[in-house]
C-alpha positions as CSV (number, residue, x, y, z in Angstrom):
1,M,208.0,-13.3,-83.5
2,N,211.5,-12.1,-84.4
3,P,213.9,-12.9,-81.5
4,I,215.5,-9.5,-82.0
5,L,212.2,-7.7,-81.5
6,R,211.4,-9.7,-78.4
7,S,214.8,-8.8,-77.0
8,R,214.2,-5.1,-77.7
9,D,210.8,-5.3,-76.0
10,R,212.4,-6.8,-72.9
11,I,215.0,-4.1,-72.8
12,N,212.3,-1.3,-73.2
13,F,210.2,-2.9,-70.4
14,R,213.2,-3.1,-68.1
15,S,214.0,0.6,-68.8
16,L,210.5,1.6,-68.2
17,L,210.4,-0.4,-64.9
18,T,213.7,1.2,-63.8
19,A,212.4,4.7,-64.6
20,L,209.2,4.0,-62.7
21,C,211.1,2.8,-59.6
22,L,213.4,5.9,-59.7
23,T,210.3,8.1,-60.0
24,L,208.6,6.4,-57.0
25,T,211.9,6.7,-55.0
26,I,212.1,10.5,-55.7
27,V,208.5,11.0,-54.9
28,S,209.0,9.0,-51.7
29,F,212.0,11.1,-50.6
30,T,210.3,14.4,-51.6
31,G,207.2,13.5,-49.6
32,L,209.4,12.5,-46.7
33,G,211.3,15.8,-46.9
34,E,208.0,17.8,-47.0
35,A,206.7,15.9,-44.1
36,R,209.8,16.6,-42.1
37,A,209.7,20.3,-43.0
38,Q,206.1,20.4,-42.0
39,E,206.9,18.8,-38.7
40,Q,209.7,21.2,-38.1
41,R,207.4,24.1,-38.7
42,L,205.0,22.7,-36.2
43,R,207.7,22.1,-33.6
44,T,208.4,25.7,-32.8
45,L,208.2,27.7,-29.6
46,T,207.6,31.5,-29.5
47,V,208.9,33.5,-26.5
48,T,209.2,37.2,-25.7
49,G,212.0,38.4,-23.5
50,R,212.2,41.7,-21.7
51,G,215.3,43.7,-20.9
52,I,215.6,46.7,-18.6
53,E,218.6,49.0,-18.2
54,V,218.7,51.8,-15.6
55,I,221.0,54.7,-16.0
56,P,221.5,57.9,-14.0
57,T,220.1,61.2,-15.3
58,T,222.5,64.0,-15.8
59,Q,220.4,66.7,-17.5
60,T,217.4,68.6,-16.4
61,Q,214.7,69.7,-18.8
62,V,212.9,72.8,-17.6
63,R,209.7,74.5,-18.6
64,L,209.4,78.1,-17.4
65,G,207.8,81.3,-18.5
66,V,206.6,84.8,-17.9
67,E,203.0,85.7,-16.9
68,V,201.8,89.2,-16.9
69,Q,198.4,90.7,-16.0
70,G,197.1,94.2,-16.8
71,K,194.3,96.4,-18.0
72,T,194.9,96.5,-21.7
73,A,196.0,93.8,-24.2
74,A,198.8,96.1,-25.6
75,E,200.5,96.9,-22.3
76,V,200.2,93.3,-21.1
77,Q,201.7,91.9,-24.3
78,Q,204.5,94.5,-24.3
79,E,205.5,93.8,-20.7
80,A,205.4,90.0,-21.4
81,A,207.6,90.5,-24.4
82,R,210.1,92.6,-22.4
83,R,210.4,90.1,-19.6
84,S,210.6,87.1,-21.9
85,S,213.4,88.8,-23.9
86,A,215.4,89.3,-20.8
87,V,214.9,85.6,-19.7
88,V,215.8,84.3,-23.2
89,E,218.9,86.5,-23.3
90,L,220.0,85.1,-19.9
91,L,219.4,81.5,-21.1
92,R,221.4,82.0,-24.3
93,S,224.3,83.2,-22.2
94,R,224.4,79.9,-20.3
95,P,225.2,76.4,-21.5
96,V,221.6,75.4,-22.2
97,E,220.5,73.0,-25.0
98,K,217.3,72.7,-27.0
99,L,216.0,76.1,-26.1
100,E,212.7,76.7,-27.8
101,T,209.5,78.7,-27.3
102,T,206.6,76.3,-26.5
103,G,203.7,78.7,-25.8
104,I,202.5,82.3,-26.3
105,T,199.1,83.2,-25.1
106,L,197.0,86.4,-24.6
107,N,193.6,85.9,-22.9
108,P,191.0,88.2,-21.5
109,T,190.1,87.9,-17.8
110,Y,186.6,88.3,-16.4
111,S,184.9,88.8,-13.1
112,Y,181.4,87.4,-12.4
113,E,179.0,89.4,-10.1
114,N,175.3,89.1,-9.9
115,N,175.3,86.7,-12.8
116,Q,177.0,89.2,-15.0
117,Q,180.3,88.9,-16.8
118,R,182.6,91.9,-16.8
119,L,186.0,92.3,-18.6
120,T,188.6,93.2,-16.0
121,G,191.8,92.9,-18.0
122,Y,194.2,90.6,-19.9
123,T,196.7,87.9,-19.1
124,A,199.7,87.1,-21.3
125,T,202.1,84.2,-21.0
126,N,205.3,83.2,-22.8
127,T,206.8,79.8,-22.1
128,V,210.1,78.2,-23.1
129,T,211.8,74.9,-22.5
130,F,215.4,74.0,-22.4
131,R,217.9,71.5,-21.0
132,I,220.9,72.1,-18.8
133,N,223.3,70.0,-16.7
134,T,221.5,69.1,-13.5
135,Q,224.3,70.5,-11.4
136,S,223.7,74.0,-12.8
137,A,219.9,73.9,-12.9
138,G,219.2,75.3,-9.5
139,T,221.4,78.4,-9.9
140,L,219.9,79.0,-13.4
141,L,216.4,78.8,-12.1
142,D,217.1,81.4,-9.5
143,D,218.7,83.7,-12.1
144,A,215.8,83.3,-14.5
145,V,213.4,84.4,-11.8
146,N,215.6,87.4,-11.1
147,A,215.6,88.2,-14.8
148,G,211.8,88.2,-15.1
149,A,210.5,84.7,-15.1
150,T,207.3,84.4,-13.0
151,R,206.4,80.7,-13.4
152,I,208.3,77.4,-13.4
153,D,205.8,74.9,-14.8
154,G,208.0,71.9,-14.1
155,V,211.3,70.0,-14.4
156,S,212.1,66.5,-15.7
157,F,215.3,64.6,-15.7
158,V,216.9,62.8,-18.6
159,A,220.2,61.1,-19.5
160,V,222.4,62.3,-22.4
161,E,221.7,60.8,-25.8
162,S,224.9,58.7,-25.9
163,A,224.1,57.1,-22.6
164,I,220.5,56.4,-23.7
165,E,221.7,54.7,-27.0
166,S,224.2,52.6,-25.1
167,A,221.5,51.5,-22.6
168,R,219.1,50.7,-25.4
169,K,221.6,48.3,-26.9
170,Q,222.2,46.7,-23.6
171,A,218.5,46.3,-22.9
172,L,218.1,44.5,-26.3
173,R,220.9,42.1,-25.3
174,K,219.2,41.4,-22.0
175,A,215.8,40.9,-23.8
176,T,217.3,38.4,-26.2
177,Q,219.0,36.5,-23.4
178,D,215.8,36.5,-21.4
179,A,213.9,35.0,-24.4
180,Q,216.4,32.2,-24.8
181,S,216.4,31.5,-21.1
182,Q,212.6,31.2,-21.1
183,A,212.8,28.8,-24.0
184,D,215.4,26.6,-22.3
185,A,213.3,26.5,-19.1
186,V,210.2,25.4,-21.0
187,L,211.9,22.8,-23.2
188,S,214.1,21.3,-20.5
189,S,211.0,20.7,-18.3
190,I,209.8,18.3,-21.0
191,N,213.2,16.8,-21.9
192,L,213.6,18.8,-25.2
193,K,216.4,21.0,-26.4
194,R,216.4,24.3,-28.1
195,G,217.2,24.2,-31.8
196,E,217.8,27.0,-34.3
197,I,216.2,30.4,-34.1
198,L,213.8,30.7,-37.1
199,S,212.7,34.3,-36.7
200,I,213.5,37.4,-34.6
201,Q,211.2,40.3,-33.9
202,V,212.5,43.4,-32.1
203,N,209.5,45.0,-30.5
204,G,211.2,48.1,-29.3
205,A,213.8,49.6,-27.1
206,S,212.9,53.1,-25.9
207,A,213.0,55.5,-23.0
208,P,209.8,56.9,-21.6
209,P,209.2,60.6,-22.4
210,P,210.2,63.0,-19.7
211,V,207.5,63.6,-17.1
212,Y,207.5,67.1,-15.7
213,R,207.4,67.6,-12.0
214,Q,205.7,70.6,-10.6
215,F,208.1,73.2,-9.3
216,A,207.3,76.0,-6.9
217,T,208.4,79.4,-7.9
218,R,210.1,81.5,-5.2
219,A,212.0,84.6,-4.9
220,A,215.8,84.1,-4.9
221,V,217.4,84.6,-1.5
222,A,221.0,85.7,-1.1
223,D,223.4,82.8,-0.5
224,A,220.7,80.2,-1.2
225,T,220.2,78.1,-4.4
226,T,217.2,76.1,-5.3
227,P,218.1,72.5,-4.9
228,V,217.6,70.3,-8.0
229,V,218.4,66.6,-7.6
230,G,218.2,64.2,-10.5
231,G,217.4,60.5,-10.5
232,E,217.4,57.5,-12.8
233,Q,216.0,56.8,-16.2
234,Q,214.7,53.3,-17.2
235,I,215.2,52.0,-20.7
236,E,213.0,49.0,-21.7
237,A,213.2,46.6,-24.6
238,S,211.5,43.4,-25.8
239,V,212.5,40.8,-28.3
240,T,210.4,37.9,-29.6
241,L,212.1,34.7,-30.8
242,Q,210.6,31.8,-32.7
243,I,212.7,28.7,-31.9
244,S,212.6,25.2,-33.3
245,Y,213.0,22.1,-31.0
């Protein structure tokens, strides 16, 4: 065989062998990288932290109204409208917020004697809700009763929106710190350390809706004001972290 051809064959064989070795090396490193990535995905810890922030309430949300009873639907409705207008006019003259009508009803009333139902009249109710600074709530309630309100269905206490938003952010920070603290406690107990955070899920940060408290209606007495005392509002948040180790 021609020596030149044998030399070319040897060169081609060496090139093929080198390429094969490089391919095997790349496959080996790729497989190792995938194995490490898989191991990293398996070595994760998921924890959920909670944060609570308590803030004072400065506003009172009130639900009050007018209830009128009478013989005919027309007279009852007219009287309820007259009294409600007087109450709304009073509220609009004061520094109230979020004033809105929440209910208007007109229902027949019956008496039951000897297993017989008899129409005796009608009952009309008009209900409104509003918010006012808690310090002014007692005086306003008394004035509303004098203006024609006959029922106070309840009061609830809330913080201003800016304070709630600030508390919501602080609750989220506390929840995140709590989740990290939990992860550290678990991992340190088995001699491991926390790695990078792979995912974050904010589960929420909200204030509970106002809960109305029953409030007894009474006639206003000279030199006496209905006491209204606020309280605290709790903002809760939770954050879930997936952490490698």
